[in-house]
C-alpha positions as CSV (number, residue, x, y, z in Angstrom):
1,X,-19.1,17.0,17.2
2,X,-16.8,16.6,14.3
3,X,-17.8,18.6,11.5
4,X,-19.0,16.8,8.4
5,X,-19.7,18.0,4.9
6,X,-22.9,19.1,4.0
7,X,-23.5,16.7,0.8
8,X,-24.5,13.2,0.0
9,X,-23.5,13.4,-3.4
10,X,-19.9,15.0,-4.2
11,X,-21.6,17.1,-7.2
12,X,-23.5,19.0,-4.4
13,X,-20.5,19.8,-2.6
14,X,-19.7,23.5,-1.6
15,X,-16.3,25.3,-1.3
16,X,-16.5,24.8,2.5
17,X,-17.5,21.2,2.2
18,X,-14.1,20.6,0.2
19,X,-12.1,23.1,2.5
20,X,-13.1,20.8,5.5
21,X,-12.0,17.8,3.7
22,X,-8.8,19.0,2.5
23,X,-7.9,20.2,6.3
24,X,-8.8,16.7,7.2
25,X,-6.8,15.1,4.9
26,X,-3.7,17.3,5.6
27,X,-4.1,15.9,9.0
28,X,-4.6,12.2,8.3
29,X,-1.5,12.6,5.8
30,X,0.7,13.6,9.0
31,X,-0.1,9.9,10.5
32,X,1.4,8.1,7.5
33,X,4.7,7.6,9.0
34,X,3.0,5.9,11.8
35,X,0.7,4.0,9.8
36,X,3.7,2.5,7.8
37,X,5.4,1.7,11.0
38,X,2.2,-0.5,11.8
39,X,2.1,-2.2,8.6
40,X,5.8,-3.2,8.9
41,X,5.0,-4.5,12.5
42,X,2.0,-6.6,10.9
43,X,4.6,-8.1,8.8
44,X,5.9,-10.0,11.8
45,X,3.1,-12.4,11.7
46,X,2.7,-13.3,7.8
47,X,3.8,-15.6,5.1
48,X,5.1,-18.9,6.9
49,X,7.8,-21.0,5.6
50,X,11.0,-18.5,5.7
51,X,13.4,-18.8,8.6
52,X,12.5,-15.3,9.4
53,X,9.5,-13.2,9.5
54,X,8.7,-10.6,6.5
55,X,9.1,-7.9,8.9
56,X,12.7,-9.4,9.6
57,X,13.3,-9.5,6.2
58,X,12.3,-6.2,5.4
59,X,14.8,-5.0,8.4
60,X,17.6,-7.0,7.3
61,X,17.2,-5.7,3.6
62,X,17.3,-2.1,4.9
63,X,20.1,-3.0,7.4
64,X,22.1,-4.0,4.5
65,X,21.3,-1.2,2.3
66,X,22.2,1.4,5.0
67,X,25.4,-0.6,6.0
68,X,26.2,-0.5,1.9
69,X,26.1,3.7,2.3
70,X,22.7,3.9,0.4
71,X,20.9,7.1,0.5
72,X,18.1,7.4,2.8
73,X,15.3,7.1,0.0
74,X,16.6,3.2,-1.0
75,X,16.9,2.6,2.8
76,X,13.3,3.3,3.0
77,X,12.7,1.4,-0.1
78,X,14.4,-1.7,1.3
79,X,12.3,-1.4,4.1
80,X,8.9,-0.9,2.8
81,X,9.4,-3.0,-0.6
82,X,7.4,-6.1,1.0
83,X,4.9,-3.9,2.8
84,X,2.0,-5.0,0.5
85,X,2.6,-8.8,0.9
86,X,-0.8,-9.1,3.2
87,X,-3.0,-7.4,0.8
88,X,-1.5,-8.1,-2.4
89,X,0.7,-11.1,-2.7
90,X,0.8,-11.4,-6.0
91,X,1.2,-7.8,-6.9
92,X,2.5,-6.3,-3.6
93,X,5.3,-4.6,-5.2
94,X,2.9,-2.1,-7.2
95,X,1.6,-1.6,-3.6
96,X,4.9,-0.4,-2.1
97,X,5.7,1.4,-5.2
98,X,2.4,3.5,-4.9
99,X,3.1,4.3,-1.4
100,X,6.4,5.6,-1.9
101,X,6.0,7.3,-5.3
102,X,4.9,10.7,-4.1
103,X,8.2,11.1,-1.9
104,X,11.0,9.9,-3.5
105,X,12.8,9.9,-6.9
106,X,11.6,8.1,-10.1
107,X,14.4,6.0,-9.9
108,X,13.7,4.5,-6.5
109,X,9.9,4.3,-7.2
110,X,10.8,2.1,-10.4
111,X,13.1,-0.1,-8.4
112,X,10.3,-0.7,-5.8
113,X,8.0,-1.5,-8.5
114,X,10.0,-4.1,-10.6
115,X,11.7,-6.1,-7.8
116,X,9.1,-8.6,-8.0
117,X,9.9,-9.2,-11.5
118,X,13.6,-9.0,-10.8
119,X,13.5,-11.2,-7.9
120,X,12.3,-14.0,-10.2
121,X,15.7,-14.4,-11.5
122,X,16.5,-16.1,-8.1
123,X,13.9,-18.7,-7.9
124,X,11.4,-19.0,-10.6
125,X,13.2,-21.4,-12.7
126,X,12.7,-24.1,-10.0
127,X,9.0,-23.7,-10.6
128,X,9.1,-23.8,-14.6
129,X,9.3,-20.3,-15.1
130,X,11.6,-17.9,-17.0
131,X,14.3,-16.6,-14.6
132,X,15.2,-14.0,-17.3
133,X,11.8,-12.3,-17.7
134,X,13.6,-9.1,-16.2
135,X,15.8,-8.9,-19.1
136,X,13.0,-7.1,-21.2
137,X,14.1,-4.1,-19.1
138,X,17.8,-4.6,-20.0
139,X,18.1,-1.4,-22.0
140,X,15.8,0.5,-19.1
141,X,18.4,3.1,-17.5
142,X,17.7,1.8,-14.0
143,X,18.1,-1.9,-14.5
144,X,21.6,-2.5,-13.2
145,X,20.0,-0.5,-9.9
146,X,17.1,-2.8,-9.5
147,X,19.3,-5.8,-10.1
148,X,21.8,-4.6,-7.4
149,X,18.6,-3.8,-5.1
150,X,17.7,-7.4,-5.3
151,X,21.2,-9.2,-5.6
152,X,22.9,-7.1,-2.6
153,X,19.7,-6.3,-0.3
154,X,16.5,-8.2,-1.0
155,X,17.5,-12.0,-2.2
156,X,19.9,-12.5,0.7
157,X,18.0,-11.1,3.2
158,X,16.6,-14.3,4.8
159,X,19.1,-15.1,7.3
160,X,18.3,-15.6,10.9
161,X,21.8,-15.3,12.1
162,X,22.5,-11.7,10.2
163,X,23.1,-8.7,12.8
164,X,19.8,-6.8,11.7
165,X,19.1,-3.5,13.1
166,X,15.8,-3.0,14.9
167,X,12.4,-1.4,13.1
168,X,13.4,1.6,16.1
169,X,16.5,2.3,14.1
170,X,14.6,3.2,10.7
171,X,11.6,5.1,12.2
172,X,13.4,8.8,11.8
173,X,14.2,7.7,8.0
174,X,10.5,6.8,7.4
175,X,9.3,9.7,9.2
176,X,11.9,12.0,7.0
177,X,10.4,10.5,4.0
178,X,7.0,10.2,4.5
179,X,6.6,13.6,6.0
180,X,7.8,15.1,2.7
181,X,5.6,17.2,0.7
182,X,4.1,14.9,-1.6
183,X,5.0,15.4,-5.3
184,X,7.5,18.1,-4.6
185,X,9.7,18.2,-7.8
186,X,13.0,18.6,-5.4
187,X,12.5,15.1,-4.5
188,X,10.5,13.4,-7.1
189,X,11.7,14.9,-10.2
190,X,10.5,13.7,-13.8
191,X,9.5,10.0,-14.3
192,X,12.1,7.8,-16.0
């Protein structure tokens, strides 16, 4: 039988209860890389209309980042940037940013968080929107990095003929990044 806490209200919990939960949460956190891989796999059957699946788009984005010599954090960011599409189609970038935030430098989190807005540059004018909405961040120190992320790895990654690496090629990087101690100053640093 799995041990459980003694309380039904958190205010009544004991030190032993919270130590039990902390151990459980630590064990659960060790499974995060495999849950991320499963979430990516689910993108293989989502959002019709594109010539490739959202998984293939994610893999293609990460492949392009890798081939351009991006660091591990940016490669993983390119891989998971759309992982929130199924659950938050109108706010998917925020989901992906919060997923990666405890494990990477602030610049990478900001790029993932803003990529949805920056990506509008390529299509929103066709729908009557302002393609230059991203310019509100023109003076931000990571503006150019986010614009480059979208230009070189995201907006161009819908090509069924592109030689895309398989998910298995990225599993070691996902495991490396998402197995880090969360909020570790060696990786996360100061927010920008």
